[in-house]
C-alpha positions as a printed Julia matrix, in Angstrom:
317×3 Matrix{Float64}:
 -37.74  -38.72  -43.16
 -39.62  -40.72  -45.77
 -39.01  -44.45  -45.56
 -38.41  -45.48  -49.16
 -35.36  -46.11  -51.31
 -34.74  -43.52  -54.03
 -32.6   -44.37  -57.08
 -29.49  -42.19  -57.2
 -26.34  -41.56  -59.19
 -23.44  -40.16  -57.18
 -20.98  -38.26  -59.35
 -17.76  -37.65  -57.42
 -14.01  -36.98  -57.39
 -12.75  -38.86  -54.31
 -11.3   -37.01  -52.28
 -11.38  -37.25  -48.5
 -14.72  -35.5   -48.13
 -16.13  -37.6   -50.98
 -15.11  -40.69  -48.99
 -16.93  -39.41  -45.91
 -20.0   -38.66  -48.04
 -19.91  -42.0   -49.86
 -19.66  -43.98  -46.62
 -22.82  -42.22  -45.44
 -24.63  -42.84  -48.73
 -23.62  -46.5   -48.87
 -24.84  -47.06  -45.31
 -28.36  -45.73  -45.75
 -31.45  -47.71  -46.73
 -33.13  -44.62  -48.21
 -30.65  -44.53  -51.1
 -30.56  -47.08  -53.9
 -27.21  -46.26  -55.49
 -27.51  -47.18  -59.16
 -24.06  -45.89  -60.08
 -21.01  -44.06  -58.88
 -19.61  -41.94  -61.69
 -16.18  -40.36  -61.49
 -14.81  -37.03  -62.63
 -11.51  -35.16  -62.42
 -11.27  -32.77  -59.5
  -9.49  -33.3   -56.22
  -7.0   -35.4   -58.19
  -6.94  -36.66  -61.78
  -9.59  -38.95  -63.24
  -7.61  -42.19  -63.03
  -6.92  -41.62  -59.33
 -10.48  -40.55  -58.47
 -11.73  -43.71  -60.17
  -9.25  -45.87  -58.25
 -10.28  -44.11  -55.03
 -13.98  -44.76  -55.68
 -13.21  -48.46  -56.08
 -11.11  -48.41  -52.9
 -13.96  -46.81  -50.92
 -16.36  -49.51  -52.13
 -13.82  -52.17  -51.17
 -13.45  -50.72  -47.66
 -17.24  -50.46  -47.26
 -17.64  -54.01  -48.6
 -20.26  -52.85  -51.09
 -19.69  -55.14  -54.05
 -22.92  -54.49  -55.94
 -22.41  -50.82  -56.87
 -21.05  -50.22  -60.39
 -18.48  -47.49  -61.1
 -18.39  -45.6   -64.4
 -15.39  -43.5   -65.38
 -16.17  -40.03  -66.7
 -14.19  -37.27  -68.4
 -10.68  -36.07  -67.59
 -10.82  -32.53  -68.99
 -13.12  -29.54  -68.56
 -16.14  -28.86  -70.79
 -13.98  -26.57  -72.95
 -11.29  -29.28  -73.06
  -8.68  -27.74  -70.79
  -6.41  -29.51  -68.34
  -8.03  -29.23  -64.91
  -6.62  -27.84  -61.69
  -6.59  -30.22  -58.74
  -6.74  -29.97  -54.95
  -3.81  -32.18  -53.98
  -2.79  -29.56  -51.43
  -6.0   -30.33  -49.55
  -6.52  -34.06  -50.2
  -2.96  -35.33  -50.69
  -1.23  -36.46  -53.85
  -3.33  -39.63  -53.97
  -6.56  -37.85  -52.99
  -6.75  -39.92  -49.81
  -4.38  -38.19  -47.43
  -1.07  -39.41  -48.96
  -1.69  -43.0   -47.86
  -1.14  -44.6   -51.29
  -3.24  -47.64  -50.5
  -2.86  -50.9   -52.46
  -4.83  -51.01  -55.69
  -8.45  -52.14  -55.19
 -10.16  -54.81  -57.31
 -11.5   -53.44  -60.58
 -14.44  -55.84  -60.94
 -16.96  -53.04  -60.3
 -15.49  -50.73  -62.95
 -17.79  -50.78  -65.97
 -16.72  -50.27  -69.58
 -19.55  -47.86  -70.4
 -18.7   -44.17  -70.12
 -20.19  -42.27  -67.17
 -21.94  -39.76  -69.46
 -23.72  -42.51  -71.39
 -24.57  -44.4   -68.19
 -26.13  -41.22  -66.82
 -28.34  -40.85  -69.88
 -29.4   -44.51  -69.74
 -30.26  -44.36  -66.06
 -32.18  -41.09  -66.48
 -34.32  -42.81  -69.1
 -34.69  -46.01  -67.06
 -35.81  -44.15  -63.92
 -37.65  -41.34  -65.69
 -38.99  -38.88  -63.13
 -37.5   -40.83  -60.2
 -33.71  -40.49  -60.44
 -31.74  -38.18  -58.13
 -28.3   -37.09  -59.34
 -25.9   -36.12  -56.54
 -22.98  -34.06  -57.84
 -20.06  -33.95  -55.4
 -17.51  -32.63  -57.89
 -17.21  -30.68  -61.13
 -20.36  -30.72  -63.26
 -18.68  -31.75  -66.53
 -20.19  -35.24  -66.78
 -23.7   -33.91  -66.28
 -23.15  -30.98  -68.68
 -22.05  -33.4   -71.39
 -25.0   -35.71  -70.7
 -27.4   -32.77  -71.05
 -25.67  -31.69  -74.26
 -25.94  -35.19  -75.75
 -29.5   -35.84  -74.58
 -31.34  -32.63  -73.6
 -34.46  -34.59  -72.63
 -32.79  -35.72  -69.39
 -33.43  -32.22  -68.06
 -37.02  -33.38  -67.64
 -36.21  -37.02  -66.81
 -34.02  -36.45  -63.75
 -36.14  -35.72  -60.69
 -33.53  -33.63  -58.87
 -29.88  -32.69  -59.14
 -28.26  -32.07  -55.75
 -25.1   -30.01  -56.18
 -22.34  -29.54  -53.64
 -21.21  -26.06  -54.57
 -22.03  -22.39  -54.67
 -22.03  -19.58  -52.12
 -24.68  -16.94  -51.5
 -24.03  -15.09  -48.23
 -20.51  -16.37  -47.53
 -17.17  -16.07  -49.36
 -15.91  -18.71  -51.75
 -13.27  -21.26  -50.85
 -11.12  -20.93  -53.99
 -11.72  -17.26  -54.83
 -13.51  -14.39  -53.09
 -16.82  -15.55  -54.55
 -16.6   -19.1   -55.93
 -16.67  -22.63  -54.57
 -14.01  -25.05  -55.83
 -16.37  -27.54  -57.48
 -18.04  -24.95  -59.68
 -14.89  -22.9   -60.3
 -13.14  -26.08  -61.48
 -15.23  -26.13  -64.68
 -17.21  -22.93  -65.08
 -18.44  -23.78  -68.57
 -19.76  -27.17  -67.5
 -21.42  -25.61  -64.47
 -22.96  -22.9   -66.63
 -24.58  -25.5   -68.9
 -26.17  -27.23  -65.9
 -27.37  -24.01  -64.23
 -28.82  -22.64  -67.49
 -30.46  -25.92  -68.53
 -33.57  -25.53  -66.37
 -33.01  -28.89  -64.69
 -34.39  -29.14  -61.15
 -31.42  -28.03  -59.03
 -30.81  -28.02  -55.3
 -27.66  -26.16  -54.26
 -25.96  -27.4   -51.1
 -23.28  -24.75  -50.94
 -20.85  -23.18  -48.53
 -23.67  -21.38  -46.71
 -24.48  -24.7   -45.04
 -21.28  -26.73  -45.53
 -19.31  -24.22  -43.46
 -21.63  -24.9   -40.54
 -21.1   -28.68  -40.37
 -18.05  -29.66  -38.32
 -17.01  -33.03  -36.94
 -15.53  -32.16  -33.55
 -12.38  -33.81  -32.15
 -14.62  -35.7   -29.69
 -16.79  -36.95  -32.56
 -13.69  -38.04  -34.43
 -12.32  -39.93  -31.43
 -15.65  -41.69  -31.05
 -15.38  -42.87  -34.66
 -11.71  -43.86  -34.43
 -12.46  -45.99  -31.35
 -14.89  -48.12  -33.34
 -11.89  -49.89  -34.92
 -14.02  -50.96  -37.9
 -12.53  -51.17  -41.38
 -14.31  -47.95  -42.34
 -13.4   -46.02  -39.18
  -9.74  -47.03  -39.43
  -9.68  -45.98  -43.09
 -11.16  -42.58  -42.17
  -8.66  -42.16  -39.34
  -5.83  -42.58  -41.86
  -7.16  -40.27  -44.58
  -8.6   -37.38  -42.54
  -5.5   -35.65  -41.01
  -4.15  -33.97  -44.18
  -7.62  -32.74  -45.17
  -8.43  -31.6   -41.62
  -5.22  -29.56  -41.4
  -6.05  -27.78  -44.66
  -9.49  -26.73  -43.37
  -8.67  -25.19  -39.99
  -9.01  -21.57  -41.12
 -12.56  -20.48  -40.39
 -13.43  -23.48  -38.22
 -15.57  -22.69  -35.19
 -14.29  -25.76  -33.34
 -10.48  -26.1   -33.17
  -9.36  -29.43  -34.58
 -12.71  -30.12  -36.25
 -12.97  -31.89  -39.59
 -15.23  -30.49  -42.29
 -16.43  -32.77  -45.07
 -18.09  -30.4   -47.52
 -19.48  -33.18  -49.71
 -21.27  -34.88  -46.84
 -24.15  -32.36  -46.47
 -25.24  -32.97  -50.09
 -25.68  -36.67  -49.3
 -27.34  -35.71  -46.01
 -29.86  -33.59  -47.91
 -30.53  -36.45  -50.33
 -31.31  -38.72  -47.38
 -33.27  -36.22  -45.28
 -34.12  -32.78  -46.76
 -35.92  -31.77  -43.54
 -32.52  -31.08  -41.97
 -32.17  -28.06  -44.26
 -33.98  -24.78  -44.72
 -34.04  -23.87  -48.4
 -35.12  -20.86  -50.42
 -36.01  -20.63  -54.1
 -33.57  -18.11  -55.6
 -33.12  -16.99  -59.17
 -29.47  -17.81  -59.96
 -27.15  -16.76  -62.76
 -23.86  -18.64  -62.98
 -20.97  -16.3   -63.78
 -18.22  -17.5   -66.14
 -16.2   -14.35  -66.89
 -15.45  -11.96  -64.03
 -11.88  -11.52  -62.81
 -13.0   -11.99  -59.21
 -16.5   -13.38  -59.78
 -15.86  -16.27  -62.19
 -17.69  -19.3   -60.79
 -20.04  -17.27  -58.61
 -23.68  -18.21  -58.14
 -25.2   -14.74  -58.58
 -28.65  -14.08  -57.14
 -30.83  -12.16  -59.6
 -34.17  -11.37  -57.88
 -35.04   -8.49  -60.23
 -34.6   -10.53  -63.45
 -31.72   -8.51  -64.91
 -30.18  -11.67  -66.4
 -32.24  -13.45  -69.05
 -30.78  -16.96  -68.56
 -30.98  -17.04  -64.75
 -32.99  -19.99  -63.41
 -34.8   -20.8   -60.18
 -32.69  -22.95  -57.86
 -33.59  -24.53  -54.53
 -30.77  -23.18  -52.33
 -29.95  -24.49  -48.86
 -29.44  -21.53  -46.55
 -29.52  -23.15  -43.11
 -28.84  -26.61  -41.71
 -29.46  -28.44  -38.45
 -25.78  -29.29  -38.13
 -26.18  -31.27  -34.92
 -28.7   -33.66  -36.47
 -26.68  -33.92  -39.68
 -23.51  -34.83  -37.78
 -25.51  -37.47  -35.9
 -26.82  -38.85  -39.19
 -23.26  -39.18  -40.45
 -21.99  -40.67  -37.17
 -24.78  -43.25  -37.17
 -23.94  -44.15  -40.76
 -20.28  -44.74  -39.93
 -21.2   -46.72  -36.81
 -23.35  -49.04  -38.91
 -20.17  -50.54  -40.41
 -18.95  -51.77  -37.02
């Protein structure tokens, strides 16, 4: 792992797994978080923004600005949410008291993204833990950021495994197929941290108990928000009672890419098919003109990644 601090934007829709991912990101010296930008997704935009502020409050990270993004899809449709997985408040139906709003900026997330891409030209990493609408709009407004952003790390996609919202698609990309299509077709430097690796990373009941016993503000917060999300993810788990935080591996990759084995694959993003809408289609024989090369994570050292996350959570004690 390289010992330097990289400037990052984390675009997210908190979300239980976003919370787990953000606590890891906020704990690590290798990441210099320039902004948290919010998007609709697991719940609506107002709630995801409130949840991002709550997570920062719990982590006691007062220097990270939050920028509110868009509340509708790229083609201006009302979004579908995942309240059945994350709870009606996005944080396990806990309905926590409102956090302070001091860190909420007035500038729109899309404009903040463009400004930061220009400020950190060739250095900025953009970590997308939710729908890709904010980034798609930023690219549409200022196409030059395709060459200014060093890397976009996306939580989404599936190559050799089924989807988690349809037979072929992951929820984040399915939630705004037109926004995702803009990003995948843009030629920006993409790394896909999809279900091929996320499905392999489980926080066992023993790991969870170890975290709960810390009795820190962060561990107690996680203990409250995890049960609803954990119950929704038991189908397909290798370890009974395990928790799976699909957003966490994308942050793990951003901190330490050596934990992952990646392949360069030519990807077309499908927007139309009845059963394939939202699929990341591999096109090795160049049948599709607008397919682009994507760095795709195919394997992960799940044991080391879980340890990275555990160490991050323990650092708040």
